[in-house]
N, C-alpha and C positions, 0 to 999 in steps of 0.2 A: 458536446466536443467530442472528438473521435481520436484515436492513437494513430501516430504515423508509423508506417512497416518498421523503422529502424529503431524502434524501443523494445527492445528485449535483451536480455541476460546475454552476456558474452562469457560464459562460463570457460571455454577452451583457453583463454588467456588469463582468468580468475580477476577480469576488471569488469566494471558497471558498465552499463549500455551507454549510448548517446543520449542525453537526457532530452525529455519533452515535457509539456505542461498538458498535452492536449490526454484527455480519457476517454476510453471508450464508455458509451452511454450502457450499452447492453451488459457489461460485467454484473456482477454481482455485489451491492454495495456502492456502485460508483457513485450514487448520489450522496452517498456520507462522504465520499472521499473527496469530490468535488466541493462539497461544503465546507469540509475541513480545512481543505486548502485555499479556498477565498477567505476563510476566517482566519487563516495564518497569516495571509497577505495583509490582514487589516490589523493584527496584532490583537485579534479577538481568541480567548483561551474557552472557546464553546466544545460542548461534549464532542463534536465532530472533529476539533481542531486538534483535541488531546487523541482522539481515535489516531488521526494523523500520525501526531509524534509517536505514537505507540508504534507504529507500522514503517515509519519513515525511513529507516536504513533497509528494510528489505523492497521498498517500494522505488527507492533511488536504484538500488543495486539491479531492479527490474526495467529501469531507465525513466523512471517518472520523476520530474522535478518537484522538489519539495522544498518550500520556502523554510528557513531555520525557522525554529521554535523559540519563542521568548525563553528566558530564565525560568526553569519551575523550581522549586523549594523540593519537590520530592521527583521520583522517577514518575515518567507519563502514565503508567500503569496505574499507579497510587493516585493521582490527579484525577485520573480520567474516572475512577471508580468513586473517588469525593465528589467530583461532577456530577456524575450519577445519583449518588445518595443525596445530594442536596436537592435533587427535582422529586427523586421518587423513593424516598425513604423506605417504603413498603416492600420493594422488590428490586434493590440494588443488584444484589448479587445476580439474581437471573436476567436483568438488562444489561450487565455489564458483560456475563457471559455471550448474549445473543450478540452483542456487537462485537466482540471479540472474534465469533465465528464470521461474522460478515466481513469483515477485515481479513481473516485468514482466505476466505472463498475470494475476495478480491484478489490478493496476492498471488494467489497460484493461478486465476485466471489471468491474471497479467503476464506472469512469467509464462505461461503457455501459449501466450502470444508471442513472447519471445521465440521459443523455440518453434513454433510453427514457422516463422521466419527464415529460420537456421536449416531446418529440413525439409526435403519434399513431402508432400503426404507420402503416406503407407512404406516409409523411409525407418528401418529400425535403428533405434536413437541407443546409443551407447549411454551408460551412467559414468564411465570412465574419462577422467580428463584428458589423458594420455591418448584416445582412440578420437577425440572428438574433433570435428572438421575444425 
């Protein structure tokens, strides 16, 4: 899957970007997010699906279409931790932290793609929303 050039954050207006279901394969953690989205579409609550639920808001703001999650008994972070613990009880904490790091890396890379679409190369980027194009 590849990402369309239109999928980036629209920070100047404070709105989310146009949504796409295409995920760039070269982004860190793309395989986890792709697997998680596919599992959510099937209604399966896999570790990858729960990871996508954890990052759903940020990924939607970056322009990625995320299926709704099924009702969860607890916040997705807790559900993810419990699911990992069921599979790997001896190293749940380290596996959870590693997955969250991969998710954050994916989200940052996805957001960076959106910024590259908004700014020409070597253009200074303002962090102020009042000066944004």
